[in-house]
N, C-alpha and C positions, 0 to 999 in steps of 0.2 A: 425780491428773494427768488422768485421763480425764474427770473431772468438770469440770476447768477447760477442757478442749477443748470439751466439750459446751456449757458456758456461753458460750464465745467464739462458737460456732456460732449459738447462740440470739441473742446480742447482734448478731452480724453480720447475721442475717436480719431482725432488728427494724430496724436501720439501713437496710437495703435497702428494706424496705417503706415506711419513712418517706420515702425518696427517690423511689420509684416512684409511690406512690399520689398524692401531690400533683401530679406531672407529668401523670398520666392524668386527674385531675380538672380540671387546667388546660386540657388538650387538649379535653376535652368542653365546658368553659365557653366555649372560644374559637369554637365553632360559632356562626355568625351566624344569627339567626332571620330569616325572611322577614317582610315587612310588608304589611298591608292598610291602606288609609286611605280614609275617605270619610264621608259623612253617614249617620246612622242613619235608616232608613225605617220600621222596625217593631221593637217590643220584645216578646219572648216569654219564657216561663219558661226559665231557664237558657240564655239567649242573646239574640241580636238579629240583625236583617237590616240590612245596610248596602250602600250603593252604592259599591263600590270604584272608584277613579278609573281603574284599568286594566282590570279584568275585569268590572265591572258588579256585579250583585246577588250577594251572598254571605251565606250563613247562618253566623254566628259562634256557636259553642257555648262556654259558659263552665262552670267547675266550681270545686271547692275549691282547686285549684292555680293558678287564674288570679289574677294580681296586677293591682291597679288603682292608678292614680296620677293626680294632678291633680284635675280636676273630678269624676272618677268614682272617687275614692279610697275612697268608701263603697260602691262597687259599684252605685250608682244611675245607670242609663243612660236617657236620654230621646230621643225622636224629634227629629231636627234637630241633635243634637250631632255634631261632627266628631271622629272617633276614629282613633287610630293603633293597630293591632293587631299584636302580634308573635306569630308562630306558626311551626310547624316547616317550613312549606312544602308540607305534604301537604294536598291538597284532594280531596274525594270527587268522583265523576263524576255526582253527582245534579244536578238542576236545581231551585233554584240549587245550586252547589257549596257544600260545608260545610267549615269549618275549626275547629280547637280553639284558643282564645286562651290563650297563655301569659301575655301582658301586654296590658293595655288602658290607653291614655294619652289624656288630653285636657287641653290647656292653652289658654287664650285671653286676649287683651288687647282691651279695648274702649276706644275713645277717638276723638278727632277728628284727622284728617289735618292736620298743620301745614305742614311744608316738604317739598317734593318734590325728590328728587335723582335721579341717573341709576341706575335699578334699585333704589331704596330710598326711604324717606320717614320723617319723624319723626312718630310718633303720640303725642299728649298726652292727659292727663286720665284715665288708667286708675287706679281706686281702689287697686289692689294694686301694680302695677308702675310707676306714674308715667309718665314720658316714656321712650319706647322707639324705637330705630331699627329699622325693619322692612325686611329684605331680601326683595324680591319674587322669585317664581319665573317661569319662562318662560310659564306659563299663568295667571298672575295677572290678575284683571280690572282694568279701568281704575279708578284712584283719583284723587280730586280734593281740593284743599286746602279745608278747612272742612267736609268731609263726615264724619259719624260712621260708623265701620266696626268690624267685628269681625275679629280676626286669630287664627287657630288655629296653634299651633306645638307642637313635641315636648317642651317643657319645658327645653330647653337655651338658656341665655341668656349671652352674653358679659359678663364682669365689667368692662365699660367704663362710662364716664359720658357719655351715658346707656347703659343696657343695649342689647344688640343681639340680635335673633332672626331666624331664617329662617322665613318664612311657609310653612306647609303648605297653608293655605286662607285666603282673604280673602272676607268677606261684605260686600258694599256694597249700598246702596239701589238697587235696579234692578227694572224690570218688563219682562217679555218677553211679547209678544203680537201680535195682528193689528190693523192700522190700519183705522179706519172714520171716516166723517163728518169728513174732513179739510177744514180751511178756513184762512184766513190767520192765525188766532190759535192754532191747534193741531189736535188730533185726539183721537179716542177710541181707546184701546188696550184690547183684551180679552185676558186671559191664558188659560192652558190650563184653569183652573178656572171660566171664565166670568165672572170679576170684571172690571168695566170701570172705567177711570180716564180722567179728562179731562186730557190732556197739553197744557200751555201752552208756547208759545215764549217764552223770555226774551231780554233784550238780548244775553246772552253765550252763548246756546244754539248749539252746533255740531252739525253732522251729519257722519257718516263712513260709510264703506262697508265691508262685509265681503265678501271674495272667496272663493267656493267653488272648490275644485279638483275636477274631474271627470275620469273616464277619457276619453282622446281617441282617436279612430280615426286611421288613417294619413292620411286626407285632411285631418282637422282639424289634425293635427300639421303637415302641409305648409302648410296655410293660415296657421297660427300663425307658422310660420317665415317665409313670404313676407311676412306683415304686419309682422314685425319687421325686414324687410330683410335676413334672413340666408338666402342661397341655398345650402342645404346639399346639394341634389340637382342634379347637373349631368349631363345625358345628351347624346347626339349631337345631338338636335334643338336643345337649348339652345346648343350650340357653333355650329351652323350659323346659328342666329338672330342670333348676335353678329357673324358674318362678313358676312352679306348684309343689305341694307336690308329692314326688316320692312314687310310690306304693311299699310297703314293699317286696312283692314277687319279683318285678322287680329288686329292689335293691339287694336282695339276689342273684338273678340269675346273675346280672352284677358283683357282688363281686366274685362269683364262677368262672365266665368266666375270670375275670381279674387275678385271682389266677392261673387258668390253663395256661393262656398266659405267666404269669411270670415263671411258672415251665417249660413251653415249651422253653422259652428263656434261661433256666438254670441259672437264676439270682435270688437273694433273693427279696422278696416283700419289701414294704415300711418300714417294721419293721426290715429288714435285716441290715447287717453291710455295704454292698457295695452300694454306690450311684453313678451312672454313671455321669461323667462330661459332660458339654455341648459339649466339644471337641469330646468325645466319640460318642455322638448322631449325631453330624454334620458329623463326619467321617464315620458313618455307622459301628461303632465298639462298642461292648460291652465286658465287662470283665467277665470271668468265674471264680468264686471263688472256690478254692479247699477246701476240708474238712479240719478242724483244726487237727483232730486226724490223726495219721499215721497208715495205714492199709497195710496188705499184698497185693502186687501187685502195690503199689504206686511207682512212679518214684521219686527219691530223689537225692539231692546232699548233701553230708556230709562233712563239714569242720572240720578239726582236727589239732592237733599240730605237725603232721609229725611223731609221734612215734607210732609204731605198735609192737605187740609181735611176737615171732617166733612160735607161736602155729598154729595149723591147725583147722579152719581158723584163720588167723591173727586177733587180737583184737585191737581195737582203741576206744578212748573215744571221743565222738562228742562234738565239741564246738557249732556248729549250724547245724541244719538240715533244708534244704529248700525242701518243698513238692510241687510237680507238679501234676496237674490233667488235663487230656485231656478234 
């Protein structure tokens, strides 16, 4: 009888362990790893250096427990690859910070942009995946129909026809550098490595502008507000000015001062093209508008179709030119 009770205790304990252990294991596996993602800049023994999109340069250490998938399934990592790294979330305080990789993933699709939709496009011609609809992120670069590109994703593809992925990174043919020798046919652009290219204007070449946001002083914020026609600050002098006829000389002086403040803030006056939003004013930010024309010394990004000549310097025809101004 005692033996039967003892046996029942043993069986009960075994059942309890079978119930508890899987739950604890499940709870541990439910912990979500943090992610790093970016392009590899250097490969070292048992690790690599990558430029994470959020925190910059990170040294990623790998070991026997690191799992590889996709293009790096054999553990071969190369400079220029875009990787997604799962890790525990712990970073060292060194420079650069270091992390241990639990999983390293890299998948890509290479093809030609076919049809553009709102926030997505059809990519055709990939040897492995065929035609794929690519959903773009908020920071995706400009893409153009007929241009060959590379799309990196996390390996998850919707089982639709065609398949669909969300882009983690999109690599398009582009050159960023400084303008020189500008003429009616184009200009020379020299990149950060000192390589020069002859950029030609095509019949369909378009130019656009990039607006920098800078910290604004109180005077600049007021000038931006006045330029937009939004009188947010009303004091006693303003009230009196609306009640009594304004002196012509005083009005001229105030107009001149307002114009000087507008120029000091480096924004157009009320007749200009740019009108600051309420969010800009509240955030203490104003936008600086670059010149429309392209001049020597300008920083530009040139998007093209990926085709260059073998001449010196190499020639290419611009699809779009984005002009930056400090």
